[in-house]
N, C-alpha and C positions, 0 to 999 in steps of 0.2 A: 671366841677363838677365830682368828683370821683363817680363811680357806683358800688356798690357792693350789692349783694342780695343773694337769696337761691339757691339751687341746681335746684329747679324747673325753676327758671328763666335762669340758665346757659343753660339748656335744651331748654326751649322755645326761648331764644334768637338765639340759634343756627338754629332753623328750622323756627322760625316765626320772622316776623319783627315788630310785635305789641310791643309798648313800654308802660312800666308801669309808666309813668311819672304822670298819672292822676289818681284819686281815682277810676274812674270807670273801667279803664283798670286794675288797681291793684286788684280790686275786681273780675274781670272775668279771666284775665290770670293768676293771681297767684302772680305776682311780677313783678319788673322792669327789663328791659333788662340789661344785665351785660356786662362789659368789664373787669372784673376781675376774676382770679380763685378764690378768696375768696368767690365766690359765692357757693362754694361747702360747706361752714362752717356749714350750717344747713341742711345738705342732707336729702332728702325726707325720711319719716319713712320707707318707704318699704325697703330703702337701709340698714337699720339696721338689718333686718329680712332676708337677703339674703340667709343665711343657711337654711331657710325653704323651699327653692327650688321654691317658687312662690313669686311674686310680687304683693301685694294687693293694688289697687287704689280706695279707697272708694269714693273719689270725683268724679270719672269717672265711678263707678259701674263695674269695671273690675278687673280680677285677670290673671296673664300670667305667665308661667314657666319662671323661670331664667336660661339662658344658662349655662351649666354644664362647659363649657370650661372657661367661665368667673369665675365661683366660684373656679376653680382650679388655675387660674392665676390672682388673686387679687393683687399679689405683682408686677404685670406689667401693669395692666389695671384698669380703673375705668369706671363704668357704671352709668352715670347720668340718672335717670329714675323716672318719676312721672305722675300723672294723675290730670286733673284739669277741672273745668267748664270753657268754653271760652264764650259761650253765653247762653241764655235760650234754653233748648233743645239740646244744642251741647257741647260735652265733648271731651277731648283729652287725649290720652295716648303716651308718647314720650319716646324714649329711644335713647341716644347718647353716644357712646363708645370713651373714651379717651385712648391714648398710654401711660399712666402714671399712677402713684398711687394717692390715695386721699392726701396722706401726702405731695407728691411733688407738686400737685395742689395747695394745701394750702399755701405752702411756696413761690409760685410765687407773686411777687410784682410789677414787670414791665409789663406794658401793651403790650409792643412788644414781649416780652418772652411768655406771654400768648397766644397772637395771633398765635405765631408760633407753639405752642402745639395745639391750636384750629385747626389750618389748617390741622393737621394729625388726628383729630377726625373724626368718622364717624356717621352720623345719622342712627341708626339702623332701627328705626321703628317709623312711625307716624300713629296712628289709630284714626280716627274722628268717634265718636258715635253720631249719629243724631237721634232725636226723629222724626219719620215718620210724625206725625201730624203737625210738625212745620217746617221741613226741607226738601226740595226735594234734589235730587242729583245736580241739577244745582245751587241751592242755596248753597250747601256746597261747590261747586267748585268756585262760586263767592266768598264766604268768604275766602276760602284759598288763592285765587288770590290776595285779598286785604291785607290779613294777612302775606303773605310769599312771597318769590321769587321762590318757588317750581313750577315745571311743573305740572299744574293740570291736563294735558292730561294723566298722569300716575296714577292718582286717580282710584282705582278699588273698587268695592264692595267686601268686605271680608266675611261678614256673616250678616244675619237678625235674630233678637230675640226679642221677648216681645214688639213689636212696635218700635224698633230702627233698624237703618241700620248702620253697621260699615264699613266705608271706610279706605283704606290704601295706603300709598305710602312706598314701600320698600326701602332698603338701597341704597345709591349711591355707585359709584366706588370710592375706596380709592386712595390715591397719590402713585404713583410708586416708590417714593424714600423712602419708609418706609423699616426698617430693615427687613430681611426675617422672623425672629422669629414672628415679630408682624404681618406680612401678613398672616402667617399661623394661628395664633390665630383669626385674623379677619375673615378669610375664614371659619374657624370652627363655630364661633359665628354667623356670618351671616346665615349659614345653619341651625343651632339650632334655630335662631330666626325665620326663615322661617317656621320651624314646630311648633314653640311655639305659633304663631299668629293663628294657626288652632285650638288651645286649650285654647282660652280665655275663662274664666268663668265669666257670667254676674251676677251681685247682684244689690241689690237696691242701688240707688245713694245716698250717704250721704250729709248731709247738713253741709257745711264747718263752718257755723257759730255756730254749737253745738258739733263740734268734741272734744272740750276740756272740755265740761261741765261735772261736776262730779268729776273732777281731784281735788285731794286735794295737794296743794303746800306746800312743806317742803324744806326749803333750807336755805343757808347762802351766803351773797354776800356783795358788798360794795357799797356805794353811790358814787356820782361822786365827793364827797370830800375825799374820801379813808376811810370812816368810816365803820366799819364792822356791818352788820345788819342781823338779822334772818328774816324768814317769818312771825313769829309771832310778831315781832317788827313792822312789815309794816301792818298786817291786823287785829291784835286782837283788836286794838282800834277804828276800824271803822266799821259801819254797813255793808257798801259796799266800796270797793276799786276799782277804775277804772284804770286799768294797761294798759297804752298806750305804745306800742312797736314802736320805731321809729329808724331812722338811719340818720346819718348827710348828706348823699348823696340824701335823698329823699324829693323832693320839696314839695309834699304834706303834708309830716310830718312837715316841718319846718313852712309852712304858717299857720298851725293850732295851733301853740304854743301859740300865744297870746290869742286865744279863748280858750285855755285849761287853762290858767291861770286865766280867769275869771269864767270859769265852776268850777275850784277848790274852788274858794272863795264861789261860791254859794252852792257847796256840802259840805263844811265845816260846813255850817250852819245846816246841816241835818245830821251830823255825818258821813259823807262820805269824801272821798279824792281821788284826782288824783295823780297817781305816774307814771312817765315816766320810760321806760326801754331803755336805749341808746345802742342799739344792737351791735354797732360797737365801743363801748367806751373802749374796751380792748386794742385798738390800740392807741398809744400815740398820733399820728397826729389827729386821729378822735376825740379823748378826748379833745384836745386843740380846734378843730374846734367846737365841741358840746358845749363846755363851752361858746364859743364866740357866738354861735347861742342863747343859753338860755339868755345870758346877754342882747343881742340886743333885744330880744323878750320881755324882763322883766319878765321872768319866774322865780317864787320863789318856785313853787311846787317841791316836791322831785323828784329826778331822780336818779336810781339805774343801775347797770350794770347786764347784764344777768347771771344767775347761771349756775353751771356745767350741771345740769339736764334740762335746759331750753328746749332743742330740743325734748326731750322725754316726758316732762311735758305738753307741749302746741303744739298745730297744728298750726304752723304759715306758711302761704302761701303767705303773702303780706305785704307790709309797707304802711301806718301804719295799725297795728291791734290792737284793744282794747277789753280787756276781763274785766269781772267783778267778783270780788272775795268777799265772805262773811268774817265774823270775824274769821270763823274757818279755812280759806285758801282754802275753795272750790270754784272752778270756777262755776258760776252759770249764767243763762240767755244765751243769744245769743251774741257772739262776734260781733262786727262791723269791717267789713273788708273794709279799705279805709278810706279816710278822710272825713266822714260824720258827721260833728260836730253836727248838728241838731238831731242826734239819740242819742247821748251819754246820755244826761240827761232824754230823754224819757225811755231809757232802765233802768236808775237808778231808775225812779220814778215808773216804773212798777214792779221792783224787791223789792223796798220798800213796795209797796202795797201788795205784796204776803207774807211779813214777818209777 
């Protein structure tokens, strides 16, 4: 089965061995482990604001300076960077540096070619932020030993603040066969990262289920049959639209489709609707596979493709993620992250009661 996912997963997959093939892991780790460079297609929101000179990680309650050398050399390098909740009271900030551009990484389709690039990448930083009342240092090490192949003896206390302890593992040595220019850039960025980690700013940890709430969606896209649709076409006729974001490589997404079909039938009786967003549907092979998946599952509810501004409109960290949208196109309530089918109608009923 092909595996494609978000930038967060590209980074987490490099550092951690946890797999997002279950809803529980998708909810905590942020997404599935990737074996494809297409993971960078929905790069973390922090990436888009790199020129602001700090990366903000609201899901981990941390902000860190961006390496200046990286900002000056984005035509040669790509920094995959994100923060996520891993367990209750345990959060992670990860940075992995690739010796290539985002555009080139996006163009890679062969797994062998991607693995060759990944072999030259370097994990810059791993910070684990642990709530003191819930995690001792030994418990953090135990978690890390189970979630990764990293040497936990290298784990060090970085800082303590507001009832949390931050632990870190610094960059590993890079391959000797890299071009000298890349080595020079790596050396500079490693040094800048060592300084940056001493200047982490802590903030209140955000709730990923409400990160997109209040966003008004306005877009044009196509459905899986090629028909052009606007956001008003999709939302105006429904009291609430349940927007289920899925991908053809995602096992939990596929397994819940028959149940989504039944949920859609029940919701239609209440003036609501389920709409699927096939996140990898822009690829011809994935579209073919997706159409077959839907047909096999007997799904008749509408499915559309992600629109151009999807990555900035919605805070998507995992598959599946389900959002709820009112008739004006506003995202409301709490998103459901993971394949928690029993929670979908509960959220719709709660939102209907509030109208």
